[in-house]
ZAGU-417038 format. One record per residue (C-alpha): residue number from 1; residue in one letter; y, x, z. Coordinates in nm, 2 decimals. Example, Ala and Ser with C-alpha at 12.3 -4.5 7.8 and 13.67 -1.06 7.14 Angstrom:
% ZAGU-417038
+-----+--------+--------+--------+--------+
| num | residu |     yy |     xx |     zz |
+-----+--------+--------+--------+--------+
|   1 |      A |  -0.45 |   1.23 |   0.78 |
|   2 |      S |  -0.11 |   1.37 |   0.71 |
+-----+--------+--------+--------+--------+
***
This chain:
% ZAGU-417038
+-----+--------+--------+--------+--------+
| num | residu |     yy |     xx |     zz |
+-----+--------+--------+--------+--------+
|   1 |      M |  -1.11 |  -0.33 |   9.16 |
|   2 |      R |  -1.25 |  -0.66 |   9.06 |
|   3 |      S |  -0.92 |  -0.77 |   8.92 |
|   4 |      M |  -0.87 |  -0.45 |   8.71 |
|   5 |      T |  -1.22 |  -0.49 |   8.57 |
|   6 |      Q |  -1.14 |  -0.85 |   8.46 |
|   7 |      V |  -0.82 |  -0.74 |   8.29 |
|   8 |      K |  -1.00 |  -0.47 |   8.09 |
|   9 |      R |  -1.26 |  -0.72 |   7.99 |
|  10 |      G |  -0.99 |  -0.95 |   7.86 |
|  11 |      E |  -0.83 |  -0.67 |   7.67 |
|  12 |      A |  -1.16 |  -0.58 |   7.50 |
|  13 |      G |  -1.19 |  -0.94 |   7.39 |
|  14 |      I |  -0.85 |  -0.94 |   7.23 |
|  15 |      V |  -0.92 |  -0.61 |   7.05 |
|  16 |      S |  -1.24 |  -0.76 |   6.91 |
|  17 |      L |  -1.05 |  -1.07 |   6.79 |
|  18 |      M |  -0.79 |  -0.86 |   6.63 |
|  19 |      V |  -1.04 |  -0.64 |   6.45 |
|  20 |      T |  -1.22 |  -0.96 |   6.33 |
|  21 |      M |  -0.90 |  -1.10 |   6.19 |
|  22 |      V |  -0.81 |  -0.78 |   6.02 |
|  23 |      M |  -1.16 |  -0.76 |   5.86 |
|  24 |      M |  -1.14 |  -1.11 |   5.75 |
|  25 |      I |  -0.80 |  -1.05 |   5.60 |
|  26 |      V |  -0.93 |  -0.74 |   5.41 |
|  27 |      I |  -1.24 |  -0.93 |   5.28 |
|  28 |      T |  -1.02 |  -1.22 |   5.18 |
|  29 |      L |  -0.79 |  -0.97 |   4.98 |
|  30 |      I |  -1.09 |  -0.82 |   4.82 |
|  31 |      V |  -1.23 |  -1.16 |   4.72 |
|  32 |      L |  -0.89 |  -1.27 |   4.58 |
|  33 |      G |  -0.86 |  -0.94 |   4.40 |
|  34 |      F |  -1.20 |  -0.99 |   4.24 |
|  35 |      A |  -1.11 |  -1.34 |   4.14 |
|  36 |      E |  -0.79 |  -1.23 |   3.99 |
|  37 |      V |  -0.97 |  -0.97 |   3.79 |
|  38 |      A |  -1.22 |  -1.23 |   3.67 |
|  39 |      R |  -0.94 |  -1.48 |   3.58 |
|  40 |      N |  -0.76 |  -1.19 |   3.39 |
|  41 |      E |  -1.07 |  -1.10 |   3.19 |
|  42 |      Q |  -1.13 |  -1.46 |   3.12 |
|  43 |      R |  -0.77 |  -1.51 |   2.99 |
|  44 |      S |  -0.80 |  -1.19 |   2.81 |
|  45 |      S |  -1.12 |  -1.30 |   2.63 |
|  46 |      L |  -0.97 |  -1.65 |   2.57 |
|  47 |      N |  -0.64 |  -1.49 |   2.43 |
|  48 |      A |  -0.85 |  -1.27 |   2.20 |
|  49 |      Q |  -1.03 |  -1.57 |   2.07 |
|  50 |      L |  -0.72 |  -1.78 |   2.03 |
|  51 |      S |  -0.54 |  -1.49 |   1.86 |
|  52 |      T |  -0.82 |  -1.46 |   1.61 |
|  53 |      Q |  -0.79 |  -1.85 |   1.56 |
|  54 |      A |  -0.42 |  -1.82 |   1.51 |
|  55 |      Y |  -0.47 |  -1.54 |   1.27 |
|  56 |      Y |  -0.70 |  -1.73 |   1.05 |
|  57 |      A |  -0.47 |  -2.03 |   1.08 |
|  58 |      A |  -0.19 |  -1.82 |   0.94 |
|  59 |      E |  -0.42 |  -1.70 |   0.67 |
|  60 |      S |  -0.49 |  -2.07 |   0.57 |
|  61 |      G |  -0.12 |  -2.10 |   0.52 |
|  62 |      I |  -0.11 |  -1.80 |   0.30 |
|  63 |      N |  -0.40 |  -1.94 |   0.10 |
|  64 |      D |  -0.23 |  -2.28 |   0.07 |
|  65 |      A |   0.09 |  -2.12 |  -0.06 |
|  66 |      R |  -0.10 |  -1.89 |  -0.31 |
|  67 |      A |  -0.28 |  -2.19 |  -0.45 |
|  68 |      V |   0.05 |  -2.37 |  -0.52 |
|  69 |      I |   0.19 |  -2.05 |  -0.68 |
|  70 |      D |  -0.12 |  -1.99 |  -0.89 |
|  71 |      D |  -0.13 |  -2.35 |  -0.99 |
|  72 |      A |   0.23 |  -2.32 |  -1.11 |
|  73 |      L |   0.16 |  -1.99 |  -1.30 |
|  74 |      S |  -0.15 |  -2.13 |  -1.47 |
|  75 |      N |   0.06 |  -2.43 |  -1.60 |
|  76 |      G |   0.34 |  -2.21 |  -1.73 |
|  77 |      Q |   0.57 |  -2.32 |  -1.46 |
|  78 |      T |   0.81 |  -2.11 |  -1.24 |
|  79 |      P |   0.70 |  -2.09 |  -0.87 |
|  80 |      Q |   0.97 |  -2.22 |  -0.63 |
|  81 |      D |   1.11 |  -2.08 |  -0.31 |
|  82 |      K |   1.03 |  -2.25 |   0.02 |
|  83 |      T |   1.31 |  -2.19 |   0.28 |
|  84 |      T |   1.21 |  -2.44 |   0.54 |
|  85 |      C |   0.90 |  -2.43 |   0.78 |
|  86 |      G |   0.76 |  -2.78 |   0.71 |
|  87 |      P |   0.62 |  -2.94 |   0.40 |
|  88 |      D |   0.85 |  -2.99 |   0.11 |
|  89 |      A |   0.83 |  -3.13 |  -0.25 |
|  90 |      N |   0.66 |  -2.82 |  -0.38 |
|  91 |      Y |   0.45 |  -2.71 |  -0.08 |
|  92 |      K |   0.29 |  -3.03 |   0.07 |
|  93 |      A |   0.03 |  -2.87 |   0.30 |
|  94 |      S |   0.03 |  -3.04 |   0.64 |
|  95 |      G |  -0.03 |  -2.71 |   0.83 |
|  96 |      I |  -0.31 |  -2.85 |   1.05 |
|  97 |      V |  -0.63 |  -2.63 |   1.01 |
|  98 |      D |  -0.84 |  -2.76 |   1.31 |
|  99 |      N |  -0.68 |  -3.05 |   1.50 |
| 100 |      T |  -0.97 |  -3.06 |   1.75 |
| 101 |      H |  -0.91 |  -2.72 |   1.87 |
| 102 |      G |  -0.53 |  -2.72 |   1.82 |
| 103 |      A |  -0.53 |  -2.46 |   1.53 |
| 104 |      S |  -0.25 |  -2.49 |   1.28 |
| 105 |      Y |   0.02 |  -2.30 |   1.10 |
| 106 |      T |   0.36 |  -2.40 |   1.23 |
| 107 |      C |   0.59 |  -2.23 |   0.98 |
| 108 |      L |   0.55 |  -2.14 |   0.61 |
| 109 |      T |   0.82 |  -1.99 |   0.39 |
| 110 |      V |   0.80 |  -1.84 |   0.04 |
| 111 |      D |   1.05 |  -1.61 |  -0.12 |
| 112 |      T |   0.99 |  -1.56 |  -0.50 |
| 113 |      H |   1.28 |  -1.33 |  -0.54 |
| 114 |      P |   1.25 |  -1.04 |  -0.29 |
| 115 |      D |   1.46 |  -0.74 |  -0.27 |
| 116 |      T |   1.18 |  -0.52 |  -0.19 |
| 117 |      L |   0.84 |  -0.49 |  -0.38 |
| 118 |      T |   0.52 |  -0.36 |  -0.20 |
| 119 |      Y |   0.22 |  -0.22 |  -0.36 |
| 120 |      S |  -0.09 |   0.00 |  -0.29 |
| 121 |      I |  -0.11 |   0.27 |  -0.56 |
| 122 |      G |  -0.37 |   0.53 |  -0.64 |
| 123 |      A |  -0.51 |   0.73 |  -0.94 |
| 124 |      G |  -0.54 |   0.42 |  -1.14 |
| 125 |      S |  -0.22 |   0.29 |  -1.31 |
| 126 |      T |  -0.03 |   0.00 |  -1.14 |
| 127 |      V |   0.21 |  -0.19 |  -1.37 |
| 128 |      I |   0.53 |  -0.32 |  -1.20 |
| 129 |      P |   0.78 |  -0.55 |  -1.37 |
| 130 |      L |   1.13 |  -0.46 |  -1.26 |
| 131 |      I |   1.34 |  -0.76 |  -1.36 |
| 132 |      S |   1.66 |  -0.85 |  -1.21 |
| 133 |      A |   1.70 |  -1.19 |  -1.05 |
| 134 |      G |   2.08 |  -1.17 |  -1.12 |
| 135 |      G |   2.29 |  -0.89 |  -1.28 |
| 136 |      K |   2.22 |  -0.54 |  -1.37 |
| 137 |      F |   2.03 |  -0.29 |  -1.15 |
| 138 |      S |   2.24 |   0.01 |  -1.01 |
| 139 |      R |   1.93 |   0.22 |  -0.90 |
| 140 |      F |   1.56 |   0.21 |  -0.80 |
| 141 |      D |   1.47 |   0.36 |  -0.46 |
| 142 |      L |   1.11 |   0.45 |  -0.41 |
| 143 |      T |   0.93 |   0.51 |  -0.08 |
| 144 |      W |   0.55 |   0.59 |  -0.05 |
| 145 |      T |   0.36 |   0.67 |   0.25 |
| 146 |      S |   0.03 |   0.84 |   0.33 |
| 147 |      L |  -0.16 |   0.96 |   0.63 |
| 148 |      G |  -0.08 |   1.31 |   0.74 |
| 149 |      N |   0.20 |   1.55 |   0.86 |
| 150 |      S |   0.47 |   1.61 |   0.60 |
| 151 |      A |   0.50 |   1.97 |   0.72 |
| 152 |      S |   0.21 |   2.05 |   0.51 |
| 153 |      C |   0.42 |   1.99 |   0.20 |
| 154 |      P |   0.60 |   2.27 |   0.04 |
| 155 |      N |   0.96 |   2.31 |   0.16 |
| 156 |      S |   1.09 |   2.53 |  -0.14 |
| 157 |      G |   1.00 |   2.63 |  -0.48 |
| 158 |      S |   1.01 |   2.46 |  -0.83 |
| 159 |      P |   0.88 |   2.10 |  -0.87 |
| 160 |      N |   0.75 |   2.20 |  -1.21 |
| 161 |      T |   0.49 |   2.43 |  -1.05 |
| 162 |      F |   0.17 |   2.24 |  -1.00 |
| 163 |      T |  -0.13 |   2.39 |  -0.82 |
| 164 |      N |  -0.50 |   2.30 |  -0.86 |
| 165 |      L |  -0.65 |   2.03 |  -0.64 |
| 166 |      A |  -0.83 |   2.27 |  -0.40 |
| 167 |      S |  -0.50 |   2.44 |  -0.30 |
| 168 |      W |  -0.31 |   2.11 |  -0.25 |
| 169 |      S |  -0.25 |   2.07 |   0.12 |
| 170 |      C |   0.03 |   1.82 |   0.13 |
| 171 |      P |  -0.09 |   1.47 |   0.25 |
| 172 |      S |   0.14 |   1.30 |   0.00 |
| 173 |      P |   0.07 |   1.27 |  -0.37 |
| 174 |      V |   0.27 |   1.36 |  -0.67 |
| 175 |      V |   0.38 |   1.01 |  -0.79 |
| 176 |      R |   0.40 |   0.97 |  -1.17 |
| 177 |      V |   0.63 |   0.70 |  -1.30 |
| 178 |      D |   0.64 |   0.58 |  -1.66 |
| 179 |      L |   0.95 |   0.36 |  -1.69 |
| 180 |      L |   1.00 |   0.15 |  -2.00 |
| 181 |      D |   1.36 |   0.03 |  -2.07 |
| 182 |      A |   1.30 |  -0.32 |  -2.21 |
| 183 |      N |   1.65 |  -0.43 |  -2.24 |
| 184 |      Q |   1.65 |  -0.44 |  -2.63 |
| 185 |      P |   1.39 |  -0.54 |  -2.88 |
| 186 |      L |   1.13 |  -0.27 |  -2.91 |
| 187 |      D |   0.93 |  -0.13 |  -3.19 |
| 188 |      R |   0.68 |   0.16 |  -3.20 |
| 189 |      T |   0.96 |   0.42 |  -3.23 |
| 190 |      K |   1.19 |   0.28 |  -2.96 |
| 191 |      W |   0.88 |   0.24 |  -2.72 |
| 192 |      A |   0.85 |   0.62 |  -2.71 |
| 193 |      N |   1.23 |   0.68 |  -2.72 |
| 194 |      Y |   1.30 |   0.44 |  -2.42 |
| 195 |      T |   1.02 |   0.54 |  -2.19 |
| 196 |      A |   1.11 |   0.78 |  -1.92 |
| 197 |      T |   0.82 |   0.98 |  -1.76 |
| 198 |      I |   0.88 |   1.13 |  -1.42 |
| 199 |      F |   0.68 |   1.34 |  -1.17 |
| 200 |      F |   0.81 |   1.31 |  -0.81 |
| 201 |      V |   0.68 |   1.61 |  -0.63 |
| 202 |      P |   0.68 |   1.60 |  -0.25 |
| 203 |      F |   0.88 |   1.85 |  -0.04 |
| 204 |      S |   0.93 |   1.86 |   0.33 |
| 205 |      S |   1.30 |   1.93 |   0.29 |
| 206 |      N |   1.63 |   1.73 |   0.34 |
| 207 |      V |   1.72 |   1.73 |  -0.03 |
| 208 |      A |   1.57 |   1.49 |  -0.29 |
| 209 |      D |   1.66 |   1.51 |  -0.66 |
| 210 |      V |   1.75 |   1.21 |  -0.86 |
| 211 |      A |   1.56 |   1.12 |  -1.18 |
| 212 |      T |   1.74 |   0.95 |  -1.47 |
| 213 |      T |   1.60 |   0.71 |  -1.74 |
| 214 |      A |   1.64 |   0.98 |  -1.99 |
| 215 |      A |   1.37 |   1.19 |  -1.82 |
| 216 |      R |   1.08 |   1.29 |  -2.06 |
| 217 |      G |   0.82 |   1.45 |  -1.85 |
| 218 |      T |   1.06 |   1.57 |  -1.59 |
| 219 |      A |   0.94 |   1.69 |  -1.25 |
| 220 |      V |   1.19 |   1.63 |  -0.96 |
| 221 |      G |   1.16 |   1.67 |  -0.58 |
| 222 |      A |   1.11 |   1.40 |  -0.33 |
| 223 |      R |   1.21 |   1.42 |   0.03 |
| 224 |      C |   0.92 |   1.38 |   0.27 |
| 225 |      T |   0.93 |   1.34 |   0.65 |
| 226 |      G |   0.69 |   1.23 |   0.93 |
| 227 |      V |   0.43 |   1.36 |   1.16 |
| 228 |      T |   0.14 |   1.12 |   1.16 |
| 229 |      T |   0.24 |   0.95 |   0.84 |
| 230 |      A |   0.42 |   1.14 |   0.55 |
| 231 |      S |   0.70 |   0.92 |   0.40 |
| 232 |      C |   0.85 |   1.02 |   0.08 |
| 233 |      T |   1.16 |   0.89 |  -0.09 |
| 234 |      A |   1.30 |   0.92 |  -0.44 |
| 235 |      S |   1.56 |   0.76 |  -0.67 |
| 236 |      I |   1.59 |   0.66 |  -1.05 |
| 237 |      C |   1.93 |   0.61 |  -1.18 |
| 238 |      A |   2.12 |   0.59 |  -1.50 |
| 239 |      D |   2.28 |   0.93 |  -1.43 |
| 240 |      L |   2.24 |   1.20 |  -1.18 |
| 241 |      T |   2.53 |   1.05 |  -0.98 |
| 242 |      C |   2.39 |   0.70 |  -0.98 |
| 243 |      S |   2.75 |   0.58 |  -1.07 |
| 244 |      A |   2.65 |   0.40 |  -1.41 |
| 245 |      S |   2.47 |   0.06 |  -1.42 |
| 246 |      L |   2.12 |   0.03 |  -1.54 |
| 247 |      G |   1.99 |  -0.26 |  -1.75 |
| 248 |      D |   1.81 |  -0.58 |  -1.60 |
| 249 |      T |   1.47 |  -0.55 |  -1.74 |
| 250 |      Y |   1.22 |  -0.26 |  -1.70 |
| 251 |      Y |   0.85 |  -0.21 |  -1.66 |
| 252 |      A |   0.71 |   0.07 |  -1.45 |
| 253 |      R |   0.35 |   0.22 |  -1.47 |
| 254 |      I |   0.29 |   0.41 |  -1.15 |
| 255 |      S |  -0.01 |   0.64 |  -1.05 |
| 256 |      T |  -0.07 |   0.92 |  -0.80 |
| 257 |      I |  -0.18 |   1.28 |  -0.86 |
| 258 |      Y |  -0.39 |   1.48 |  -0.60 |
| 259 |      V |  -0.40 |   1.19 |  -0.33 |
| 260 |      E |  -0.58 |   0.89 |  -0.47 |
| 261 |      T |  -0.61 |   0.65 |  -0.17 |
| 262 |      N |  -0.40 |   0.51 |   0.13 |
| 263 |      V |  -0.08 |   0.54 |  -0.05 |
| 264 |      G |   0.16 |   0.25 |   0.01 |
| 265 |      L |   0.46 |   0.21 |  -0.22 |
| 266 |      T |   0.78 |   0.01 |  -0.18 |
| 267 |      I |   1.05 |  -0.03 |  -0.43 |
| 268 |      S |   1.41 |  -0.16 |  -0.37 |
| 269 |      A |   1.71 |  -0.18 |  -0.59 |
| 270 |      A |   2.01 |  -0.15 |  -0.36 |
| 271 |      G |   1.99 |  -0.51 |  -0.25 |
| 272 |      T |   1.93 |  -0.65 |  -0.60 |
| 273 |      Q |   1.65 |  -0.92 |  -0.59 |
| 274 |      F |   1.35 |  -0.90 |  -0.83 |
| 275 |      D |   1.22 |  -1.18 |  -1.05 |
| 276 |      G |   0.86 |  -1.25 |  -1.16 |
| 277 |      A |   0.69 |  -0.96 |  -0.98 |
| 278 |      Q |   0.60 |  -1.07 |  -0.63 |
| 279 |      A |   0.63 |  -1.37 |  -0.39 |
| 280 |      V |   0.67 |  -1.30 |  -0.02 |
| 281 |      I |   0.48 |  -1.55 |   0.19 |
| 282 |      D |   0.56 |  -1.56 |   0.55 |
| 283 |      T |   0.35 |  -1.78 |   0.79 |
| 284 |      T |   0.30 |  -1.84 |   1.16 |
| 285 |      G |  -0.05 |  -1.94 |   1.29 |
| 286 |      K |  -0.09 |  -2.12 |   1.63 |
| 287 |      A |  -0.39 |  -2.19 |   1.85 |
| 288 |      Q |  -0.29 |  -2.36 |   2.16 |
| 289 |      D |  -0.02 |  -2.14 |   2.31 |
| 290 |      V |  -0.10 |  -1.82 |   2.12 |
| 291 |      L |   0.10 |  -1.73 |   1.80 |
| 292 |      R |   0.02 |  -1.50 |   1.51 |
| 293 |      R |   0.26 |  -1.42 |   1.22 |
| 294 |      V |   0.14 |  -1.29 |   0.89 |
| 295 |      R |   0.36 |  -1.17 |   0.60 |
| 296 |      V |   0.21 |  -1.08 |   0.26 |
| 297 |      A |   0.33 |  -1.00 |  -0.10 |
| 298 |      V |   0.15 |  -1.19 |  -0.37 |
| 299 |      D |   0.15 |  -1.06 |  -0.73 |
| 300 |      M |   0.29 |  -1.31 |  -0.97 |
| 301 |      S |   0.23 |  -1.10 |  -1.27 |
| 302 |      N |  -0.09 |  -1.07 |  -1.47 |
| 303 |      A |  -0.01 |  -0.70 |  -1.57 |
| 304 |      N |  -0.28 |  -0.56 |  -1.35 |
| 305 |      S |  -0.56 |  -0.80 |  -1.43 |
| 306 |      Y |  -0.72 |  -0.53 |  -1.64 |
| 307 |      A |  -0.76 |  -0.16 |  -1.57 |
| 308 |      I |  -0.50 |   0.04 |  -1.79 |
| 309 |      P |  -0.63 |   0.39 |  -1.87 |
| 310 |      D |  -0.38 |   0.69 |  -1.83 |
| 311 |      G |  -0.50 |   0.86 |  -2.14 |
| 312 |      A |  -0.77 |   0.82 |  -2.42 |
| 313 |      I |  -0.96 |   1.13 |  -2.30 |
| 314 |      I |  -0.97 |   1.26 |  -1.93 |
| 315 |      S |  -1.18 |   1.57 |  -1.89 |
| 316 |      S |  -1.22 |   1.82 |  -1.60 |
| 317 |      D |  -1.33 |   2.09 |  -1.84 |
| 318 |      S |  -1.21 |   2.23 |  -2.17 |
| 319 |      V |  -1.23 |   2.01 |  -2.49 |
| 320 |      C |  -1.27 |   2.19 |  -2.81 |
| 321 |      K |  -1.08 |   2.08 |  -3.11 |
| 322 |      R |  -1.34 |   2.15 |  -3.37 |
| 323 |      F |  -1.69 |   2.01 |  -3.39 |
| 324 |      G |  -2.01 |   2.14 |  -3.52 |
| 325 |      V |  -2.26 |   1.90 |  -3.70 |
| 326 |      T |  -2.63 |   1.93 |  -3.74 |
| 327 |      N |  -2.81 |   1.96 |  -4.06 |
| 328 |      T |  -3.07 |   1.70 |  -4.18 |
| 329 |      S |  -3.36 |   1.87 |  -4.01 |
| 330 |      F |  -3.19 |   1.86 |  -3.66 |
| 331 |      T |  -3.32 |   2.22 |  -3.59 |
| 332 |      V |  -3.00 |   2.43 |  -3.61 |
| 333 |      F |  -2.62 |   2.39 |  -3.58 |
| 334 |      D |  -2.44 |   2.47 |  -3.89 |
| 335 |      T |  -2.16 |   2.73 |  -3.85 |
| 336 |      V |  -1.81 |   2.61 |  -3.84 |
| 337 |      N |  -1.58 |   2.85 |  -3.99 |
| 338 |      G |  -1.29 |   2.96 |  -3.78 |
| 339 |      D |  -1.44 |   2.81 |  -3.47 |
| 340 |      L |  -1.36 |   2.92 |  -3.11 |
| 341 |      N |  -1.42 |   3.28 |  -3.01 |
| 342 |      S |  -1.58 |   3.17 |  -2.68 |
| 343 |      G |  -1.75 |   2.86 |  -2.56 |
| 344 |      G |  -1.61 |   2.62 |  -2.31 |
| 345 |      G |  -1.78 |   2.42 |  -2.04 |
| 346 |      G |  -2.12 |   2.50 |  -2.16 |
| 347 |      S |  -2.08 |   2.27 |  -2.47 |
| 348 |      L |  -2.29 |   2.38 |  -2.76 |
| 349 |      F |  -2.03 |   2.25 |  -3.00 |
| 350 |      C |  -1.77 |   2.48 |  -2.85 |
| 351 |      N |  -1.98 |   2.80 |  -2.91 |
| 352 |      P |  -1.96 |   3.00 |  -3.23 |
| 353 |      A |  -2.35 |   3.03 |  -3.23 |
| 354 |      T |  -2.51 |   2.96 |  -3.58 |
| 355 |      S |  -2.82 |   2.79 |  -3.43 |
| 356 |      N |  -2.97 |   2.64 |  -3.12 |
| 357 |      P |  -3.33 |   2.69 |  -3.02 |
| 358 |      N |  -3.34 |   2.38 |  -2.83 |
| 359 |      P |  -3.15 |   2.12 |  -3.04 |
| 360 |      P |  -3.10 |   1.77 |  -2.90 |
| 361 |      S |  -3.30 |   1.48 |  -3.03 |
| 362 |      P |  -3.14 |   1.29 |  -3.31 |
+-----+--------+--------+--------+--------+
***
């Protein structure tokens, strides 16, 4: 009996030891887990900080390149390409932003003859020079994007049918393009005869029409796809089959109808490079072991330095063609023979009344 009791007491000690070891292992794993979480959070916070530093370092590279381009343009010189990462004869920036914290931009390239132009367009006119860097254009392909489902766009009907703003449910705008053919000397008459005016109307269909440079106020369909972002495409060619060549110098004035903001536009020309429109700057910023790459398109034209109106008069209401004038006493409006039969927009000058009991002050 005594020996059995001793054996049981020994077994109990072993069990206690094993339980203690298991608990120590579990506690150790928990501590290591918390330590790993803390390290991950610390590293995540550090990465976010370094990512921000790397981004600003890349922006410094963008600004250095833009300063060189702006200086060349202001002096009447042609900005040059930069095909290597490091400094060269035209772009001498060292790339070091903050040597103490290891922030710099490690690579900077500049392409002054891109094959794609990128713009943000809206209700105000954007002027885009379409000048070939070599040879004639074969076509212009336009793509514009806006937030929203393209299924809300019409999938049938005539592109010539425009609705009012309240009834417009498509997230993509109608894009208006005025394309001036500047391949020959222009005078006042030719300016009107060689300007194509095109209205690209979005459709959620698989067929897109082709607009030609002979269009004069023509409305054509644009193909739109996408669920969260409506992406629409359209083309401008010399003929409907896009088999004839265009010239090498055009100017486009582009604006949107119905949708005024968040519209991104890209223009390509079947691989033909553009000259004098934009420079694409590509730079990589570095902060310790974190890299950020930034790519921007810089406008090299001063065509958009000043706002260009779409028309001399823009009104949301009717505008009468005849005007009444007050007599010298400023107490009545004189009758205008043959004036409108009914008023418009509440304007007293559009009413055929012979007098006004509350005339405006002189």
